[in-house]
C-alpha positions in Angstrom: -0.1 0.3 0.0 1.3 3.4 -1.2 2.5 6.0 1.7 -0.4 9.1 2.7 0.5 12.1 0.6 1.8 14.9 2.6 -0.8 17.0 2.4 -3.8 14.2 3.3 -1.3 13.2 6.1 -1.6 17.1 7.3 -5.3 17.3 6.8 -5.7 13.8 8.9 -3.7 15.8 11.5 -5.5 18.6 11.5 -8.9 17.3 11.8 -7.5 15.0 14.5 -6.5 18.1 16.8 -9.8 20.2 15.6 -9.0 22.6 13.8 -11.4 24.8 12.0 -12.5 23.9 8.7 -10.7 28.0 7.6 -8.0 27.0 9.5 -7.8 23.5 7.7 -7.7 25.4 4.0 -5.5 28.4 4.9 -2.5 25.8 6.5 -3.1 23.2 3.0 -2.6 25.9 0.8 0.1 27.8 2.4 2.5 24.2 3.0 1.4 23.8 -0.4 2.7 27.2 -2.1 5.6 26.3 0.8 7.0 23.1 -1.3 6.1 24.6 -5.1 8.0 27.5 -4.2 11.3 25.3 -3.5 10.8 23.3 -6.9 8.5 20.6 -5.2 11.3 19.5 -2.8 10.2 17.3 0.5 9.8 19.1 3.3 12.0 16.6 4.9 14.8 17.7 2.8 14.5 21.2 3.7 14.8 23.5 7.2 15.4 26.8 8.4 17.2 28.4 5.7 14.3 27.5 3.3 11.6 28.6 5.2 13.6 32.0 5.8 14.2 32.5 2.4 9.9 31.9 1.4 9.0 33.9 4.1 11.3 37.0 3.2 10.4 36.2 -0.5 6.1 36.7 1.1 7.4 39.8 2.8 9.5 41.4 -0.4 8.0 40.1 -3.2 4.6 39.7 -2.6 3.8 42.5 0.2 1.8 40.7 2.0 1.0 41.8 5.4 2.4 40.5 8.9 -0.6 39.0 10.0 -0.1 36.6 6.6 3.1 36.0 7.1 2.8 34.9 10.5 0.1 32.7 9.4 2.2 31.0 6.6 4.7 30.8 9.1 2.2 28.8 11.8 1.7 26.8 9.3 4.8 25.5 8.7 5.4 25.2 11.9 2.1 22.6 12.1 3.7 20.7 9.1 7.3 20.3 10.6 6.1 19.9 14.6 2.8 17.8 14.4 2.7 16.0 11.0 6.4 15.6 10.4 7.5 15.1 14.3 10.4 16.8 13.7 11.4 18.6 16.4 14.9 18.2 15.8 14.9 20.9 13.1 15.9 24.4 14.1 13.5 26.4 13.0 14.3 29.7 14.5 13.7 32.3 11.9 15.6 35.1 11.0 13.8 36.2 7.5 12.5 39.8 6.5 9.5 40.3 8.7 6.5 42.4 6.9 5.8 45.6 8.6 2.8 45.9 10.4 0.7 49.1 9.0 -1.2 51.0 11.8 -5.0 50.6 11.7 -7.0 53.2 12.1 -10.7 51.5 12.7 -13.0 52.9 9.9 -16.0 53.9 11.9 -19.1 55.1 10.4 -21.5 57.6 11.5 -25.4 56.8 11.8 -26.4 58.8 8.5 -24.0 56.6 6.9 -25.1 53.5 8.4 -29.1 54.5 7.4 -27.7 55.1 3.9 -25.9 51.6 3.3 -28.5 49.8 5.1 -30.7 51.3 2.9 -29.0 50.4 -0.6 -29.2 46.9 0.5 -32.3 44.5 0.1 -32.9 40.8 1.0 -30.7 38.3 2.7 -27.5 40.7 2.9 -29.8 43.7 4.1 -31.0 41.2 7.5 -27.6 39.7 8.1 -25.9 43.7 7.7 -28.9 44.8 10.6 -27.9 42.0 12.3 -24.2 42.6 12.3 -25.1 46.2 13.2 -27.5 45.9 15.9 -26.2 42.6 17.9 -22.2 42.4 17.8 -22.4 39.4 16.3 -19.0 38.2 13.9 -19.4 37.5 10.4 -19.1 34.3 10.4 -21.7 34.0 13.8 -24.5 35.7 11.7 -23.5 33.1 8.6 -24.0 30.1 10.6 -27.3 31.3 12.5 -30.9 29.5 11.6 -34.3 31.0 12.0 -34.5 28.3 15.1 -31.5 30.4 16.7 -33.7 33.5 16.8 -36.1 34.3 20.0 -39.0 36.3 18.9 -40.9 35.4 22.1 -40.0 37.9 24.3 -41.6 40.8 24.4 -39.2 43.5 25.0 -36.1 42.2 23.0 -35.5 39.6 20.6 -32.5 38.0 21.2 -30.3 35.5 18.7 -28.1 32.6 20.2 -25.3 31.6 17.7 -23.8 28.2 18.2 -20.2 27.7 18.9 -19.9 25.0 15.5 -17.2 23.2 17.6 -18.9 22.1 20.3 -22.6 22.4 18.5 -24.2 24.1 21.3 -25.4 28.0 21.8 -22.1 29.9 23.0 -23.7 33.1 24.3 -27.1 35.1 23.8 -27.1 38.5 21.7 -29.8 41.2 22.6 -31.6 42.6 19.0 -33.4 45.7 18.4 -37.1 45.1 17.2 -35.4 47.5 14.1 -32.7 45.2 13.6 -34.8 41.7 13.0 -37.6 42.7 10.3 -38.4 39.0 10.0 -39.8 38.8 13.7 -43.2 39.5 12.5 -43.3 37.1 9.5 -41.6 34.2 11.5 -42.3 34.7 14.9 
């Protein structure tokens, strides 16, 4: 029987350790890019110098952000430590680091939010209102189901997003009546 492929072994390890699907996709993409960057050499044949060259290439030639470079580093370190079980390799990296940009948050005024919401319709409008009115994160909003919305309360409605890793509610969010236009039709 043939030995399993490296990316399949990585996928299995990520799933066994209960990493999220998004993390799995990202890590596999970065490991694949790392291998392709070095001419399809197996990572067992490479070490810290090759990792430094790859990370420096990301920062200088591809102009990635610092968080993207850190994500690539985390993916490759995961490969060496958890899949290849190579703790003896010296992976202290001295690569050129991407510069962190100063992040100035964009805050919309009430009028701007009203104009933005007025330009939307359907499901995107409902999702935008839920995000704006409740403080839900994007993926929490995307995973919400009708049965997660509680319309029985007289004064306030609430949304109960679930944690996908444990498949149960993780918190309760209060919604304003204007936030949820479906309450009349579904409640």
